[in-house]
PDB file with one MODEL, atoms N, CA, C and O in Angstrom:
MODEL        1
ATOM      1  N   MET A   1      13.087  -5.591 -30.079  1.00  0.00           N
ATOM      2  CA  MET A   1      12.997  -6.220 -28.783  1.00  0.00           C
ATOM      3  C   MET A   1      11.827  -5.588 -28.018  1.00  0.00           C
ATOM      4  O   MET A   1      11.662  -4.368 -28.007  1.00  0.00           O
ATOM      5  N   ALA A   2      11.021  -6.443 -27.379  1.00  0.00           N
ATOM      6  CA  ALA A   2       9.846  -5.972 -26.652  1.00  0.00           C
ATOM      7  C   ALA A   2      10.264  -5.303 -25.352  1.00  0.00           C
ATOM      8  O   ALA A   2      11.204  -5.733 -24.683  1.00  0.00           O
ATOM      9  N   LYS A   3       9.557  -4.264 -25.018  1.00  0.00           N
ATOM     10  CA  LYS A   3       9.812  -3.527 -23.790  1.00  0.00           C
ATOM     11  C   LYS A   3       9.258  -4.321 -22.605  1.00  0.00           C
ATOM     12  O   LYS A   3       8.117  -4.781 -22.654  1.00  0.00           O
ATOM     13  N   ASN A   4      10.043  -4.486 -21.552  1.00  0.00           N
ATOM     14  CA  ASN A   4       9.575  -5.201 -20.363  1.00  0.00           C
ATOM     15  C   ASN A   4       8.579  -4.333 -19.620  1.00  0.00           C
ATOM     16  O   ASN A   4       8.801  -3.139 -19.419  1.00  0.00           O
ATOM     17  N   SER A   5       7.475  -4.949 -19.214  1.00  0.00           N
ATOM     18  CA  SER A   5       6.502  -4.208 -18.418  1.00  0.00           C
ATOM     19  C   SER A   5       6.473  -4.794 -17.021  1.00  0.00           C
ATOM     20  O   SER A   5       6.784  -5.968 -16.818  1.00  0.00           O
ATOM     21  N   ASN A   6       6.106  -3.990 -16.091  1.00  0.00           N
ATOM     22  CA  ASN A   6       6.025  -4.405 -14.697  1.00  0.00           C
ATOM     23  C   ASN A   6       4.626  -4.953 -14.449  1.00  0.00           C
ATOM     24  O   ASN A   6       3.672  -4.175 -14.423  1.00  0.00           O
ATOM     25  N   PRO A   7       4.461  -6.294 -14.261  1.00  0.00           N
ATOM     26  CA  PRO A   7       3.137  -6.862 -14.056  1.00  0.00           C
ATOM     27  C   PRO A   7       2.440  -6.319 -12.816  1.00  0.00           C
ATOM     28  O   PRO A   7       1.215  -6.195 -12.796  1.00  0.00           O
ATOM     29  N   GLU A   8       3.220  -5.994 -11.771  1.00  0.00           N
ATOM     30  CA  GLU A   8       2.622  -5.443 -10.561  1.00  0.00           C
ATOM     31  C   GLU A   8       1.975  -4.091 -10.842  1.00  0.00           C
ATOM     32  O   GLU A   8       0.875  -3.814 -10.363  1.00  0.00           O
ATOM     33  N   LYS A   9       2.655  -3.253 -11.616  1.00  0.00           N
ATOM     34  CA  LYS A   9       2.118  -1.938 -11.957  1.00  0.00           C
ATOM     35  C   LYS A   9       0.854  -2.078 -12.799  1.00  0.00           C
ATOM     36  O   LYS A   9      -0.118  -1.357 -12.571  1.00  0.00           O
ATOM     37  N   ASN A  10       0.849  -2.995 -13.770  1.00  0.00           N
ATOM     38  CA  ASN A  10      -0.331  -3.211 -14.604  1.00  0.00           C
ATOM     39  C   ASN A  10      -1.508  -3.691 -13.773  1.00  0.00           C
ATOM     40  O   ASN A  10      -2.646  -3.290 -14.016  1.00  0.00           O
ATOM     41  N   GLU A  11      -1.240  -4.550 -12.791  1.00  0.00           N
ATOM     42  CA  GLU A  11      -2.300  -5.063 -11.935  1.00  0.00           C
ATOM     43  C   GLU A  11      -2.933  -3.933 -11.127  1.00  0.00           C
ATOM     44  O   GLU A  11      -4.154  -3.872 -10.984  1.00  0.00           O
ATOM     45  N   ILE A  12      -2.098  -3.045 -10.602  1.00  0.00           N
ATOM     46  CA  ILE A  12      -2.599  -1.926  -9.810  1.00  0.00           C
ATOM     47  C   ILE A  12      -3.435  -0.994 -10.677  1.00  0.00           C
ATOM     48  O   ILE A  12      -4.475  -0.509 -10.233  1.00  0.00           O
ATOM     49  N   GLU A  13      -2.998  -0.740 -11.898  1.00  0.00           N
ATOM     50  CA  GLU A  13      -3.741   0.139 -12.794  1.00  0.00           C
ATOM     51  C   GLU A  13      -5.097  -0.443 -13.160  1.00  0.00           C
ATOM     52  O   GLU A  13      -6.051   0.303 -13.380  1.00  0.00           O
ATOM     53  N   ASN A  14      -5.196  -1.771 -13.229  1.00  0.00           N
ATOM     54  CA  ASN A  14      -6.445  -2.417 -13.612  1.00  0.00           C
ATOM     55  C   ASN A  14      -7.416  -2.581 -12.456  1.00  0.00           C
ATOM     56  O   ASN A  14      -8.592  -2.875 -12.675  1.00  0.00           O
ATOM     57  N   GLU A  15      -6.942  -2.395 -11.223  1.00  0.00           N
ATOM     58  CA  GLU A  15      -7.819  -2.530 -10.073  1.00  0.00           C
ATOM     59  C   GLU A  15      -8.750  -1.329  -9.977  1.00  0.00           C
ATOM     60  O   GLU A  15      -8.367  -0.192 -10.250  1.00  0.00           O
ATOM     61  N   ASN A  16      -9.979  -1.617  -9.581  1.00  0.00           N
ATOM     62  CA  ASN A  16     -10.930  -0.535  -9.354  1.00  0.00           C
ATOM     63  C   ASN A  16     -10.742   0.000  -7.940  1.00  0.00           C
ATOM     64  O   ASN A  16     -10.492  -0.761  -7.005  1.00  0.00           O
ATOM     65  N   LYS A  17     -10.861   1.290  -7.798  1.00  0.00           N
ATOM     66  CA  LYS A  17     -10.838   1.893  -6.473  1.00  0.00           C
ATOM     67  C   LYS A  17     -12.248   1.816  -5.922  1.00  0.00           C
ATOM     68  O   LYS A  17     -13.220   1.882  -6.675  1.00  0.00           O
ATOM     69  N   SER A  18     -12.360   1.676  -4.612  1.00  0.00           N
ATOM     70  CA  SER A  18     -13.688   1.603  -4.011  1.00  0.00           C
ATOM     71  C   SER A  18     -13.761   2.478  -2.769  1.00  0.00           C
ATOM     72  O   SER A  18     -12.752   2.791  -2.137  1.00  0.00           O
ATOM     73  N   ASN A  19     -14.970   2.855  -2.447  1.00  0.00           N
ATOM     74  CA  ASN A  19     -15.257   3.681  -1.293  1.00  0.00           C
ATOM     75  C   ASN A  19     -16.055   2.828  -0.307  1.00  0.00           C
ATOM     76  O   ASN A  19     -17.163   2.398  -0.627  1.00  0.00           O
ATOM     77  N   LEU A  20     -15.512   2.576   0.888  1.00  0.00           N
ATOM     78  CA  LEU A  20     -16.214   1.802   1.905  1.00  0.00           C
ATOM     79  C   LEU A  20     -17.433   2.577   2.373  1.00  0.00           C
ATOM     80  O   LEU A  20     -17.328   3.730   2.791  1.00  0.00           O
ATOM     81  N   VAL A  21     -18.595   1.931   2.299  1.00  0.00           N
ATOM     82  CA  VAL A  21     -19.845   2.591   2.666  1.00  0.00           C
ATOM     83  C   VAL A  21     -20.469   1.974   3.914  1.00  0.00           C
ATOM     84  O   VAL A  21     -21.143   2.669   4.675  1.00  0.00           O
ATOM     85  N   GLY A  22     -20.254   0.677   4.133  1.00  0.00           N
ATOM     86  CA  GLY A  22     -20.859   0.038   5.295  1.00  0.00           C
ATOM     87  C   GLY A  22     -20.482  -1.417   5.404  1.00  0.00           C
ATOM     88  O   GLY A  22     -19.533  -1.886   4.777  1.00  0.00           O
ATOM     89  N   TYR A  23     -21.261  -2.136   6.230  1.00  0.00           N
ATOM     90  CA  TYR A  23     -20.993  -3.529   6.529  1.00  0.00           C
ATOM     91  C   TYR A  23     -22.264  -4.358   6.477  1.00  0.00           C
ATOM     92  O   TYR A  23     -23.370  -3.849   6.658  1.00  0.00           O
ATOM     93  N   VAL A  24     -22.079  -5.655   6.222  1.00  0.00           N
ATOM     94  CA  VAL A  24     -23.179  -6.618   6.220  1.00  0.00           C
ATOM     95  C   VAL A  24     -22.812  -7.733   7.183  1.00  0.00           C
ATOM     96  O   VAL A  24     -21.680  -8.218   7.183  1.00  0.00           O
ATOM     97  N   ARG A  25     -23.770  -8.133   8.000  1.00  0.00           N
ATOM     98  CA  ARG A  25     -23.562  -9.262   8.904  1.00  0.00           C
ATOM     99  C   ARG A  25     -24.864 -10.030   9.061  1.00  0.00           C
ATOM    100  O   ARG A  25     -25.932  -9.521   8.721  1.00  0.00           O
ATOM    101  N   LYS A  26     -24.782 -11.238   9.568  1.00  0.00           N
ATOM    102  CA  LYS A  26     -25.966 -12.041   9.836  1.00  0.00           C
ATOM    103  C   LYS A  26     -26.539 -11.614  11.180  1.00  0.00           C
ATOM    104  O   LYS A  26     -25.789 -11.263  12.092  1.00  0.00           O
ATOM    105  N   SER A  27     -27.866 -11.641  11.309  1.00  0.00           N
ATOM    106  CA  SER A  27     -28.487 -11.288  12.582  1.00  0.00           C
ATOM    107  C   SER A  27     -28.138 -12.340  13.629  1.00  0.00           C
ATOM    108  O   SER A  27     -27.726 -13.451  13.293  1.00  0.00           O
ATOM    109  N   ASN A  28     -28.302 -11.986  14.885  1.00  0.00           N
ATOM    110  CA  ASN A  28     -28.003 -12.927  15.967  1.00  0.00           C
ATOM    111  C   ASN A  28     -28.826 -14.200  15.858  1.00  0.00           C
ATOM    112  O   ASN A  28     -28.324 -15.289  16.136  1.00  0.00           O
ATOM    113  N   ALA A  29     -30.084 -14.073  15.456  1.00  0.00           N
ATOM    114  CA  ALA A  29     -30.949 -15.245  15.314  1.00  0.00           C
ATOM    115  C   ALA A  29     -30.623 -16.021  14.037  1.00  0.00           C
ATOM    116  O   ALA A  29     -31.000 -17.185  13.903  1.00  0.00           O
ATOM    117  N   GLY A  30     -29.926 -15.380  13.105  1.00  0.00           N
ATOM    118  CA  GLY A  30     -29.509 -16.049  11.886  1.00  0.00           C
ATOM    119  C   GLY A  30     -30.534 -16.047  10.775  1.00  0.00           C
ATOM    120  O   GLY A  30     -30.296 -16.642   9.723  1.00  0.00           O
ATOM    121  N   GLY A  31     -31.665 -15.399  10.975  1.00  0.00           N
ATOM    122  CA  GLY A  31     -32.720 -15.420   9.969  1.00  0.00           C
ATOM    123  C   GLY A  31     -32.776 -14.196   9.082  1.00  0.00           C
ATOM    124  O   GLY A  31     -33.682 -14.065   8.259  1.00  0.00           O
ATOM    125  N   ALA A  32     -31.814 -13.296   9.240  1.00  0.00           N
ATOM    126  CA  ALA A  32     -31.830 -12.057   8.455  1.00  0.00           C
ATOM    127  C   ALA A  32     -30.401 -11.558   8.245  1.00  0.00           C
ATOM    128  O   ALA A  32     -29.463 -11.978   8.922  1.00  0.00           O
ATOM    129  N   ILE A  33     -30.274 -10.657   7.294  1.00  0.00           N
ATOM    130  CA  ILE A  33     -29.011  -9.975   7.045  1.00  0.00           C
ATOM    131  C   ILE A  33     -29.144  -8.552   7.576  1.00  0.00           C
ATOM    132  O   ILE A  33     -30.109  -7.856   7.259  1.00  0.00           O
ATOM    133  N   LYS A  34     -28.190  -8.124   8.372  1.00  0.00           N
ATOM    134  CA  LYS A  34     -28.181  -6.765   8.905  1.00  0.00           C
ATOM    135  C   LYS A  34     -27.234  -5.924   8.062  1.00  0.00           C
ATOM    136  O   LYS A  34     -26.087  -6.307   7.829  1.00  0.00           O
ATOM    137  N   VAL A  35     -27.719  -4.782   7.610  1.00  0.00           N
ATOM    138  CA  VAL A  35     -26.939  -3.868   6.782  1.00  0.00           C
ATOM    139  C   VAL A  35     -26.743  -2.574   7.562  1.00  0.00           C
ATOM    140  O   VAL A  35     -27.706  -1.955   8.012  1.00  0.00           O
ATOM    141  N   SER A  36     -25.493  -2.179   7.715  1.00  0.00           N
ATOM    142  CA  SER A  36     -25.164  -0.920   8.395  1.00  0.00           C
ATOM    143  C   SER A  36     -24.440  -0.018   7.413  1.00  0.00           C
ATOM    144  O   SER A  36     -23.375  -0.362   6.900  1.00  0.00           O
ATOM    145  N   ILE A  37     -25.037   1.148   7.158  1.00  0.00           N
ATOM    146  CA  ILE A  37     -24.476   2.114   6.215  1.00  0.00           C
ATOM    147  C   ILE A  37     -24.005   3.342   6.984  1.00  0.00           C
ATOM    148  O   ILE A  37     -24.740   3.885   7.809  1.00  0.00           O
ATOM    149  N   ASN A  38     -22.789   3.773   6.713  1.00  0.00           N
ATOM    150  CA  ASN A  38     -22.274   4.999   7.308  1.00  0.00           C
ATOM    151  C   ASN A  38     -22.908   6.171   6.570  1.00  0.00           C
ATOM    152  O   ASN A  38     -22.727   6.308   5.360  1.00  0.00           O
ATOM    153  N   SER A  39     -23.640   7.008   7.272  1.00  0.00           N
ATOM    154  CA  SER A  39     -24.400   8.080   6.620  1.00  0.00           C
ATOM    155  C   SER A  39     -23.501   9.111   5.933  1.00  0.00           C
ATOM    156  O   SER A  39     -23.863   9.640   4.882  1.00  0.00           O
ATOM    157  N   ASP A  40     -22.328   9.404   6.519  1.00  0.00           N
ATOM    158  CA  ASP A  40     -21.411  10.348   5.874  1.00  0.00           C
ATOM    159  C   ASP A  40     -20.865   9.764   4.571  1.00  0.00           C
ATOM    160  O   ASP A  40     -20.800  10.458   3.557  1.00  0.00           O
ATOM    161  N   ALA A  41     -20.473   8.491   4.600  1.00  0.00           N
ATOM    162  CA  ALA A  41     -19.948   7.832   3.405  1.00  0.00           C
ATOM    163  C   ALA A  41     -21.043   7.726   2.336  1.00  0.00           C
ATOM    164  O   ALA A  41     -20.773   7.922   1.151  1.00  0.00           O
ATOM    165  N   PHE A  42     -22.264   7.419   2.749  1.00  0.00           N
ATOM    166  CA  PHE A  42     -23.376   7.295   1.812  1.00  0.00           C
ATOM    167  C   PHE A  42     -23.659   8.632   1.125  1.00  0.00           C
ATOM    168  O   PHE A  42     -23.937   8.678  -0.073  1.00  0.00           O
ATOM    169  N   ALA A  43     -23.584   9.709   1.892  1.00  0.00           N
ATOM    170  CA  ALA A  43     -23.825  11.042   1.333  1.00  0.00           C
ATOM    171  C   ALA A  43     -22.782  11.415   0.287  1.00  0.00           C
ATOM    172  O   ALA A  43     -23.061  12.201  -0.618  1.00  0.00           O
ATOM    173  N   ASP A  44     -21.582  10.852   0.409  1.00  0.00           N
ATOM    174  CA  ASP A  44     -20.499  11.144  -0.532  1.00  0.00           C
ATOM    175  C   ASP A  44     -20.525  10.260  -1.780  1.00  0.00           C
ATOM    176  O   ASP A  44     -19.717  10.453  -2.689  1.00  0.00           O
ATOM    177  N   CYS A  45     -21.440   9.297  -1.831  1.00  0.00           N
ATOM    178  CA  CYS A  45     -21.481   8.358  -2.955  1.00  0.00           C
ATOM    179  C   CYS A  45     -21.996   9.014  -4.231  1.00  0.00           C
ATOM    180  O   CYS A  45     -22.810   9.937  -4.200  1.00  0.00           O
ATOM    181  N   ASP A  46     -21.493   8.506  -5.348  1.00  0.00           N
ATOM    182  CA  ASP A  46     -22.005   8.915  -6.652  1.00  0.00           C
ATOM    183  C   ASP A  46     -23.368   8.267  -6.862  1.00  0.00           C
ATOM    184  O   ASP A  46     -23.644   7.196  -6.322  1.00  0.00           O
ATOM    185  N   THR A  47     -24.212   8.918  -7.642  1.00  0.00           N
ATOM    186  CA  THR A  47     -25.548   8.398  -7.935  1.00  0.00           C
ATOM    187  C   THR A  47     -25.773   8.376  -9.441  1.00  0.00           C
ATOM    188  O   THR A  47     -24.999   8.939 -10.214  1.00  0.00           O
ATOM    189  N   TYR A  48     -26.848   7.715  -9.832  1.00  0.00           N
ATOM    190  CA  TYR A  48     -27.297   7.782 -11.217  1.00  0.00           C
ATOM    191  C   TYR A  48     -28.807   7.936 -11.220  1.00  0.00           C
ATOM    192  O   TYR A  48     -29.481   7.576 -10.255  1.00  0.00           O
ATOM    193  N   VAL A  49     -29.329   8.471 -12.306  1.00  0.00           N
ATOM    194  CA  VAL A  49     -30.762   8.728 -12.427  1.00  0.00           C
ATOM    195  C   VAL A  49     -31.308   7.859 -13.544  1.00  0.00           C
ATOM    196  O   VAL A  49     -30.736   7.796 -14.632  1.00  0.00           O
ATOM    197  N   THR A  50     -32.423   7.187 -13.267  1.00  0.00           N
ATOM    198  CA  THR A  50     -33.071   6.346 -14.270  1.00  0.00           C
ATOM    199  C   THR A  50     -33.961   7.193 -15.164  1.00  0.00           C
ATOM    200  O   THR A  50     -34.181   8.376 -14.903  1.00  0.00           O
ATOM    201  N   SER A  51     -34.468   6.575 -16.216  1.00  0.00           N
ATOM    202  CA  SER A  51     -35.286   7.315 -17.185  1.00  0.00           C
ATOM    203  C   SER A  51     -36.571   7.871 -16.572  1.00  0.00           C
ATOM    204  O   SER A  51     -37.145   8.824 -17.099  1.00  0.00           O
ATOM    205  N   ASP A  52     -37.027   7.280 -15.458  1.00  0.00           N
ATOM    206  CA  ASP A  52     -38.240   7.795 -14.810  1.00  0.00           C
ATOM    207  C   ASP A  52     -37.922   8.842 -13.739  1.00  0.00           C
ATOM    208  O   ASP A  52     -38.809   9.265 -12.997  1.00  0.00           O
ATOM    209  N   GLY A  53     -36.651   9.260 -13.663  1.00  0.00           N
ATOM    210  CA  GLY A  53     -36.271  10.336 -12.750  1.00  0.00           C
ATOM    211  C   GLY A  53     -35.874   9.897 -11.351  1.00  0.00           C
ATOM    212  O   GLY A  53     -35.558  10.744 -10.516  1.00  0.00           O
ATOM    213  N   GLN A  54     -35.880   8.610 -11.072  1.00  0.00           N
ATOM    214  CA  GLN A  54     -35.488   8.115  -9.753  1.00  0.00           C
ATOM    215  C   GLN A  54     -33.965   8.122  -9.630  1.00  0.00           C
ATOM    216  O   GLN A  54     -33.257   7.798 -10.583  1.00  0.00           O
ATOM    217  N   GLU A  55     -33.468   8.491  -8.450  1.00  0.00           N
ATOM    218  CA  GLU A  55     -32.033   8.553  -8.208  1.00  0.00           C
ATOM    219  C   GLU A  55     -31.609   7.348  -7.359  1.00  0.00           C
ATOM    220  O   GLU A  55     -32.244   7.034  -6.351  1.00  0.00           O
ATOM    221  N   TYR A  56     -30.534   6.681  -7.777  1.00  0.00           N
ATOM    222  CA  TYR A  56     -30.048   5.491  -7.082  1.00  0.00           C
ATOM    223  C   TYR A  56     -28.563   5.621  -6.761  1.00  0.00           C
ATOM    224  O   TYR A  56     -27.823   6.346  -7.425  1.00  0.00           O
ATOM    225  N   VAL A  57     -28.145   4.890  -5.710  1.00  0.00           N
ATOM    226  CA  VAL A  57     -26.740   4.810  -5.319  1.00  0.00           C
ATOM    227  C   VAL A  57     -26.290   3.378  -5.599  1.00  0.00           C
ATOM    228  O   VAL A  57     -26.738   2.454  -4.921  1.00  0.00           O
ATOM    229  N   PRO A  58     -25.413   3.176  -6.583  1.00  0.00           N
ATOM    230  CA  PRO A  58     -24.954   1.818  -6.883  1.00  0.00           C
ATOM    231  C   PRO A  58     -23.903   1.357  -5.873  1.00  0.00           C
ATOM    232  O   PRO A  58     -22.850   1.977  -5.727  1.00  0.00           O
ATOM    233  N   LEU A  59     -24.207   0.263  -5.180  1.00  0.00           N
ATOM    234  CA  LEU A  59     -23.298  -0.294  -4.180  1.00  0.00           C
ATOM    235  C   LEU A  59     -22.996  -1.748  -4.521  1.00  0.00           C
ATOM    236  O   LEU A  59     -23.743  -2.391  -5.258  1.00  0.00           O
ATOM    237  N   VAL A  60     -21.890  -2.262  -3.976  1.00  0.00           N
ATOM    238  CA  VAL A  60     -21.439  -3.608  -4.292  1.00  0.00           C
ATOM    239  C   VAL A  60     -21.138  -4.373  -3.007  1.00  0.00           C
ATOM    240  O   VAL A  60     -20.525  -3.843  -2.080  1.00  0.00           O
ATOM    241  N   ILE A  61     -21.586  -5.638  -2.972  1.00  0.00           N
ATOM    242  CA  ILE A  61     -21.212  -6.583  -1.923  1.00  0.00           C
ATOM    243  C   ILE A  61     -20.655  -7.802  -2.642  1.00  0.00           C
ATOM    244  O   ILE A  61     -21.304  -8.338  -3.540  1.00  0.00           O
ATOM    245  N   SER A  62     -19.487  -8.239  -2.270  1.00  0.00           N
ATOM    246  CA  SER A  62     -18.887  -9.425  -2.873  1.00  0.00           C
ATOM    247  C   SER A  62     -19.750 -10.641  -2.566  1.00  0.00           C
ATOM    248  O   SER A  62     -20.043 -10.925  -1.404  1.00  0.00           O
ATOM    249  N   LEU A  63     -20.153 -11.350  -3.599  1.00  0.00           N
ATOM    250  CA  LEU A  63     -20.981 -12.540  -3.416  1.00  0.00           C
ATOM    251  C   LEU A  63     -20.209 -13.620  -2.656  1.00  0.00           C
ATOM    252  O   LEU A  63     -20.768 -14.299  -1.794  1.00  0.00           O
ATOM    253  N   ASN A  64     -18.935 -13.773  -2.976  1.00  0.00           N
ATOM    254  CA  ASN A  64     -18.111 -14.759  -2.285  1.00  0.00           C
ATOM    255  C   ASN A  64     -18.015 -14.435  -0.795  1.00  0.00           C
ATOM    256  O   ASN A  64     -18.168 -15.322   0.045  1.00  0.00           O
ATOM    257  N   ALA A  65     -17.766 -13.182  -0.471  1.00  0.00           N
ATOM    258  CA  ALA A  65     -17.656 -12.776   0.932  1.00  0.00           C
ATOM    259  C   ALA A  65     -19.002 -12.891   1.643  1.00  0.00           C
ATOM    260  O   ALA A  65     -19.048 -13.288   2.808  1.00  0.00           O
ATOM    261  N   LEU A  66     -20.097 -12.550   0.964  1.00  0.00           N
ATOM    262  CA  LEU A  66     -21.430 -12.667   1.567  1.00  0.00           C
ATOM    263  C   LEU A  66     -21.763 -14.125   1.850  1.00  0.00           C
ATOM    264  O   LEU A  66     -22.343 -14.434   2.891  1.00  0.00           O
ATOM    265  N   ASN A  67     -21.406 -15.027   0.939  1.00  0.00           N
ATOM    266  CA  ASN A  67     -21.633 -16.454   1.174  1.00  0.00           C
ATOM    267  C   ASN A  67     -20.862 -16.940   2.395  1.00  0.00           C
ATOM    268  O   ASN A  67     -21.350 -17.792   3.137  1.00  0.00           O
ATOM    269  N   LYS A  68     -19.667 -16.409   2.608  1.00  0.00           N
ATOM    270  CA  LYS A  68     -18.885 -16.775   3.788  1.00  0.00           C
ATOM    271  C   LYS A  68     -19.549 -16.265   5.068  1.00  0.00           C
ATOM    272  O   LYS A  68     -19.497 -16.936   6.099  1.00  0.00           O
ATOM    273  N   VAL A  69     -20.169 -15.091   5.013  1.00  0.00           N
ATOM    274  CA  VAL A  69     -20.917 -14.575   6.162  1.00  0.00           C
ATOM    275  C   VAL A  69     -22.117 -15.478   6.431  1.00  0.00           C
ATOM    276  O   VAL A  69     -22.391 -15.826   7.579  1.00  0.00           O
ATOM    277  N   LEU A  70     -22.826 -15.854   5.380  1.00  0.00           N
ATOM    278  CA  LEU A  70     -24.008 -16.703   5.539  1.00  0.00           C
ATOM    279  C   LEU A  70     -23.664 -18.086   6.083  1.00  0.00           C
ATOM    280  O   LEU A  70     -24.430 -18.666   6.852  1.00  0.00           O
ATOM    281  N   SER A  71     -22.506 -18.610   5.681  1.00  0.00           N
ATOM    282  CA  SER A  71     -22.100 -19.948   6.132  1.00  0.00           C
ATOM    283  C   SER A  71     -21.425 -19.932   7.502  1.00  0.00           C
ATOM    284  O   SER A  71     -21.191 -20.989   8.088  1.00  0.00           O
ATOM    285  N   GLY A  72     -21.111 -18.747   8.014  1.00  0.00           N
ATOM    286  CA  GLY A  72     -20.478 -18.633   9.320  1.00  0.00           C
ATOM    287  C   GLY A  72     -18.971 -18.605   9.279  1.00  0.00           C
ATOM    288  O   GLY A  72     -18.331 -18.564  10.330  1.00  0.00           O
ATOM    289  N   GLU A  73     -18.373 -18.626   8.079  1.00  0.00           N
ATOM    290  CA  GLU A  73     -16.920 -18.561   7.967  1.00  0.00           C
ATOM    291  C   GLU A  73     -16.387 -17.176   8.320  1.00  0.00           C
ATOM    292  O   GLU A  73     -15.264 -17.036   8.803  1.00  0.00           O
ATOM    293  N   ARG A  74     -17.206 -16.156   8.074  1.00  0.00           N
ATOM    294  CA  ARG A  74     -16.843 -14.768   8.390  1.00  0.00           C
ATOM    295  C   ARG A  74     -17.982 -14.156   9.182  1.00  0.00           C
ATOM    296  O   ARG A  74     -19.133 -14.573   9.054  1.00  0.00           O
ATOM    297  N   VAL A  75     -17.661 -13.175   9.994  1.00  0.00           N
ATOM    298  CA  VAL A  75     -18.674 -12.493  10.792  1.00  0.00           C
ATOM    299  C   VAL A  75     -19.280 -11.330  10.022  1.00  0.00           C
ATOM    300  O   VAL A  75     -20.471 -11.044  10.149  1.00  0.00           O
ATOM    301  N   VAL A  76     -18.451 -10.656   9.219  1.00  0.00           N
ATOM    302  CA  VAL A  76     -18.888  -9.430   8.560  1.00  0.00           C
ATOM    303  C   VAL A  76     -18.186  -9.294   7.210  1.00  0.00           C
ATOM    304  O   VAL A  76     -17.098  -9.834   7.012  1.00  0.00           O
ATOM    305  N   THR A  77     -18.818  -8.571   6.284  1.00  0.00           N
ATOM    306  CA  THR A  77     -18.173  -8.176   5.039  1.00  0.00           C
ATOM    307  C   THR A  77     -18.571  -6.743   4.722  1.00  0.00           C
ATOM    308  O   THR A  77     -19.407  -6.155   5.408  1.00  0.00           O
ATOM    309  N   THR A  78     -17.977  -6.196   3.699  1.00  0.00           N
ATOM    310  CA  THR A  78     -18.148  -4.771   3.418  1.00  0.00           C
ATOM    311  C   THR A  78     -19.146  -4.497   2.298  1.00  0.00           C
ATOM    312  O   THR A  78     -19.416  -5.350   1.453  1.00  0.00           O
ATOM    313  N   ILE A  79     -19.676  -3.294   2.321  1.00  0.00           N
ATOM    314  CA  ILE A  79     -20.478  -2.733   1.242  1.00  0.00           C
ATOM    315  C   ILE A  79     -19.666  -1.557   0.720  1.00  0.00           C
ATOM    316  O   ILE A  79     -19.239  -0.699   1.492  1.00  0.00           O
ATOM    317  N   SER A  80     -19.454  -1.518  -0.591  1.00  0.00           N
ATOM    318  CA  SER A  80     -18.621  -0.470  -1.177  1.00  0.00           C
ATOM    319  C   SER A  80     -19.261   0.103  -2.418  1.00  0.00           C
ATOM    320  O   SER A  80     -20.204  -0.458  -2.976  1.00  0.00           O
ATOM    321  N   GLN A  81     -18.728   1.230  -2.834  1.00  0.00           N
ATOM    322  CA  GLN A  81     -19.076   1.783  -4.149  1.00  0.00           C
ATOM    323  C   GLN A  81     -17.802   1.793  -4.969  1.00  0.00           C
ATOM    324  O   GLN A  81     -16.773   2.310  -4.534  1.00  0.00           O
ATOM    325  N   ILE A  82     -17.879   1.213  -6.164  1.00  0.00           N
ATOM    326  CA  ILE A  82     -16.731   1.178  -7.052  1.00  0.00           C
ATOM    327  C   ILE A  82     -16.584   2.563  -7.668  1.00  0.00           C
ATOM    328  O   ILE A  82     -17.541   3.127  -8.197  1.00  0.00           O
ATOM    329  N   MET A  83     -15.371   3.098  -7.589  1.00  0.00           N
ATOM    330  CA  MET A  83     -15.087   4.427  -8.115  1.00  0.00           C
ATOM    331  C   MET A  83     -14.371   4.273  -9.453  1.00  0.00           C
ATOM    332  O   MET A  83     -13.442   3.473  -9.570  1.00  0.00           O
ATOM    333  N   ASP A  84     -14.792   5.024 -10.455  1.00  0.00           N
ATOM    334  CA  ASP A  84     -14.149   4.974 -11.774  1.00  0.00           C
ATOM    335  C   ASP A  84     -12.917   5.830 -11.822  1.00  0.00           C
ATOM    336  O   ASP A  84     -12.255   5.902 -12.857  1.00  0.00           O
TER     337      ASP A  84
ENDMDL
END
């Protein structure tokens, strides 16, 4: 007999944890995207180094949420770093 698993627990285990780093919003004039990064959160972010020695901070913005900001359905969305 197969062991019953808790689908809610499996879903939580499969979710990625993220670190909120900042916000994205449309400018008042509507012709630009404004990005606000919290400097303390940014300093705590993990980085990676490319083969040429440059250091980068990988950040994520949901494309679906950004499209909603651009269309006016939402005022703001988040910028995060996915934590492993």
